Structure formats: C-alpha cells, structure tokens
C-alpha positions in Angstrom: 103.7 105.3 98.6 103.7 106.5 102.2 104.0 103.9 104.9 103.1 103.7 108.5 105.0 101.1 110.6 103.1 100.3 113.8 105.7 99.8 116.6 104.0 100.7 119.9 103.4 97.2 121.2 105.0 96.5 124.6 104.5 92.9 126.0 103.1 93.0 129.5 104.1 90.7 132.4 102.6 87.3 131.8 102.6 87.6 128.0 104.7 85.1 126.0 107.3 87.6 124.9 107.7 89.5 128.2 110.8 87.4 129.2 112.5 88.6 126.0 111.4 92.2 126.1 111.4 92.9 129.8 109.1 96.0 129.4 110.7 97.3 126.2 108.9 97.6 122.8 108.6 94.4 120.8 109.9 96.3 117.8 113.3 96.6 119.4 113.8 92.9 120.1 117.5 92.2 119.1 117.9 89.7 116.3 121.5 88.9 115.2 122.6 92.2 116.7 119.9 94.4 115.1 116.5 95.5 116.4 113.7 93.6 114.7 112.2 96.7 113.1 115.5 97.3 111.2 114.8 94.3 109.0 111.3 95.5 108.3 112.7 98.9 107.3 115.3 97.2 105.0 112.5 95.7 103.1 110.3 98.8 102.9 113.2 101.2 101.9 114.4 98.6 99.4 111.2 99.0 97.4 111.3 101.8 94.9 107.6 102.2 95.4 107.9 103.3 99.0 108.2 107.0 99.9 107.9 108.4 103.4 108.0 106.1 106.4 106.3 107.0 109.6 107.2 104.9 112.7 104.1 105.1 114.9 104.8 104.1 118.5 108.5 104.9 119.1 110.2 108.1 120.3 113.0 109.7 118.2 115.8 108.3 120.5 114.5 104.8 119.9 114.9 105.0 116.1 118.4 106.5 116.1 120.7 104.4 113.9 117.8 102.7 112.1 117.7 102.7 108.2 116.0 106.0 107.1 115.0 108.7 106.7 112.1 108.2 109.1 109.4 110.2 110.8 108.8 109.1 114.4 105.7 109.5 116.5 105.4 108.5 120.2 103.0 105.8 121.1 99.4 107.0 121.5 98.4 104.0 123.6 97.0 101.4 121.1 97.3 100.2 117.6 94.3 102.1 116.2 95.4 105.3 117.9 98.9 104.9 116.5 97.5 104.4 113.0 95.3 107.4 113.3 98.3 109.5 114.5 100.3 108.3 111.5 97.5 109.1 109.1 97.1 112.6 110.5 100.8 113.2 110.3 100.8 112.2 106.6 97.7 114.4 105.8 99.6 117.4 107.1 102.7 116.5 104.9 103.4 117.7 101.4 101.8 115.7 98.6 100.7 112.6 100.5 99.9 109.5 98.6 96.3 108.5 98.1 96.9 105.2 99.8 99.0 104.3 102.8 100.7 101.0 103.4 100.3 99.9 107.1 103.0 97.5 108.1 103.6 95.8 111.5 107.1 96.1 113.0 107.3 92.4 113.8 107.5 90.8 110.3 111.3 90.9 109.8 111.3 88.3 107.1 109.5 90.5 104.5 111.6 91.6 101.5 111.3 94.4 98.9 109.8 91.7 96.6 107.0 91.1 99.2 106.4 94.8 99.6 106.2 95.3 95.8 103.7 92.4 95.5 101.3 93.9 98.0 101.4 97.4 96.6 101.0 96.2 93.0 98.3 93.6 93.8 96.2 96.2 95.6 96.6 99.0 93.0 95.6 96.6 90.2 92.2 96.5 91.8 91.4 100.2 92.2 88.4 101.8 94.0 88.6 100.2 97.4 89.2 101.8 100.8 90.9 98.9 102.5 93.0 96.0 101.2 93.6 93.1 103.6 96.3 90.5 102.9 95.9 86.8 103.8 97.9 83.6 103.3 96.5 80.2 102.8 97.4 77.6 105.4 99.1 75.1 103.1 101.4 77.9 101.8 102.2 79.0 105.4 102.9 75.6 106.7 105.0 74.6 103.7 107.3 77.5 104.3 107.1 77.7 108.1 106.1 74.4 109.6 105.3 74.6 113.3 104.9 78.4 113.2 101.6 78.1 115.2 99.6 80.6 113.3 95.9 81.3 113.9 93.7 80.3 110.9 90.2 81.3 109.9 88.4 78.4 108.2 86.1 79.6 105.5 84.5 78.1 102.4 87.6 78.7 100.2 90.0 77.2 102.8 92.0 78.1 105.9 93.7 81.5 106.0 95.8 83.6 108.3 96.0 87.3 108.2 98.9 89.2 106.8 100.6 92.2 108.5 100.7 94.5 105.4 97.5 96.4 104.7 96.7 99.1 102.3 94.4 101.9 103.5 93.0 105.0 101.8 94.6 108.1 103.4 91.1 109.6 103.8 88.8 106.6 104.4 85.0 107.0 105.0 83.9 107.7 108.5 83.7 104.3 110.3 82.4 103.0 113.6 85.5 103.6 115.6 84.5 101.4 118.6 83.9 98.4 116.4 87.3 98.8 114.7 88.9 99.0 118.1 87.2 95.7 119.1 88.1 94.0 115.8 91.8 95.0 116.2 91.8 93.8 119.8 90.4 90.4 118.5 92.6 90.2 115.5 94.2 86.9 116.8 90.8 85.3 117.2 88.6 84.8 114.1 85.8 83.4 116.3 85.7 86.6 118.4 85.7 88.7 115.3 82.9 86.7 113.8 80.9 87.3 117.0 81.4 91.0 116.8 80.0 91.4 113.3 76.7 89.8 113.9 74.6 86.6 114.2 74.2 85.4 110.6 77.9 86.0 109.7 78.8 84.0 112.9 76.5 81.1 111.8 78.0 81.1 108.3 81.5 81.1 109.9 80.6 78.2 112.2 79.2 76.1 109.4 82.2 77.1 107.1 79.9 78.7 104.5 81.5 82.1 105.1 83.3 83.3 102.0 85.9 85.9 101.0 83.1 87.7 99.2 81.1 87.7 102.4 84.0 89.4 104.2 84.2 92.1 101.5 80.5 92.8 101.7 80.6 93.0 105.5 83.3 95.6 105.3 80.8 97.8 103.5 77.8 96.9 105.7 79.5 96.9 109.1 82.7 98.9 108.6 81.3 101.4 106.1 84.2 101.0 103.7 84.9 99.1 100.5 87.2 96.3 101.4 89.2 93.8 99.2 90.9 90.6 100.4 94.3 90.0 98.7 95.6 86.4 98.8 99.4 86.5 99.0 101.8 83.7 97.8 104.4 85.2 100.3 104.0 83.7 103.8 106.7 86.0 105.1 104.1 88.8 105.4 102.1 86.7 107.9 105.1 85.4 109.9 104.9 87.8 112.8 106.4 87.4 116.3 104.0 86.7 119.1 105.7 83.8 120.8 109.3 82.8 121.6 109.0 79.8 119.2 108.1 82.1 116.4 111.1 84.4 117.3 113.3 81.3 117.1 112.1 80.4 113.6 112.8 84.0 112.4 116.2 84.1 114.0 117.1 80.8 112.2 115.8 82.1 108.9 117.7 85.4 109.2 120.9 83.6 110.1 120.5 81.4 107.1 120.0 84.4 104.9 123.1 86.1 106.3 125.2 83.0 105.8 124.0 82.7 102.2 124.9 86.3 101.5 128.4 85.8 103.1 129.1 82.7 101.1 128.1 84.3 97.8 130.7 87.0 98.2 
C-alpha cells in the first residue's frame, strides 16, 4: 500500500513547540540524535504491507539520510494541500494502490505492528472511502498518563483521534472548503461539531452523538463513505503538539533503545 507522510508543519512564534523548532519543520525535531520523522519511517518501512512512501512537505535535501526509498514533495502550504499533492503524485505513478495510508510525521512511537493493524482493520471492512482511527480515553491514559490529549465525548465513551487514516486514492468529489475547516479544527471536537450543523452539535453537547452518527455525517456532509476504526494501540494517537508530549516520547524511545541494547 502506498503511504503519504504529512510533514509540512512548521510551528510559528508563540506556539508551544516554537522554542524547540526555531522556525524549522516539526518533523525534523531531533530525538536521541535522529529526526522525529525517521522513527515514523522505521515503522512504515518495517511493514511488509507498505509500498511507496511519499513525504509531503519536505524538500529533497531535508530527507537525505532518512530510511528509504522515499519520494519528497515540497510543502504546498497546508495539510490538505500537501495531502492533495501526495495523492496526485501517486495517481501519476505506476500501479498505484486503491487506498493510501495517510500518516502524520509526529507519531514516532508507532511500530510495524501498529501499521499492520490499521491496514488490516480497514481492509477487512471494504467499500468505504475514508477510514478514521480513534483511541478510547482509558486505553490512552493507561499507556500515556498525563499526555494531555483532546477527547471527544460521545455516547460510546471518550475518544481521541489517531494519526493514521486510510483514504481511497480517487475519493468522491467533496466540499473542499469544509474539509479545510475540519482539518484546521482537528484539535477541537466542539469546533468540528459546530461546523457540521445544528442537530449534530446538539447531539454532541448532550452526549447522544454516536460513532454511527459520525459515519452517516461523512456521507451527508463530506460526500464520502466513512468508517471509524477503534484502535487498541494508543501509540498512533500519541502525536507531538507540546513540549510535555515530546518529553514523554523521548523517555519512551530511550527506554526502547535501552531494552534493545540489553537484549544483545
């Protein structure tokens, strides 16, 4: 399966990670001597189900020395634009896969096992245009207490969004402006609920909104068939937005490195 890694984010002055990045891409934050995106690529390329990998948002010189082979595309300005550029690149390639795995560059704790789970869980439910991963709060907090994730509280429980999404290479035409707004509001479930209409917002406020409601709205509002995939792997939702989250990830990667060294 082809993969697009979104890597164009650059924290601006005043944002929590700016003191760490100083105007450089978040994907290149050094962790234990390696750029953060390198750990993501280790997981992707370690899966036998992954084929081509497109890095959307970094120039060729920025990916020199990273695990590969890779295709690099310069940033197009925003996440949606970078995804669109990656999709167009794959459409022009030889024998592209029917679905594309969209992966953020700031989830360095994912493993090949996590990648395989997402791909298999999605493909076991064929016929959808978009598969969106979520992690339940108790699972997230048990693995990463104090990670300060944003949760959407719905009828089935509290969930945080994952950073691995499966998308049909040629999805139906969708209202682009709405998707831009939804992506911009991805850290605020309340704002997303406001964007999709009055009655969904009321159901969300009263905690009567369900996973099935979300899937129906993908058809009604987004014009594509969507499926929510609940993941038992909190690593796919442990992205880096704040220095505290970066510290948690550094500690976990250091623990893994020590475990590997001691087993030799």
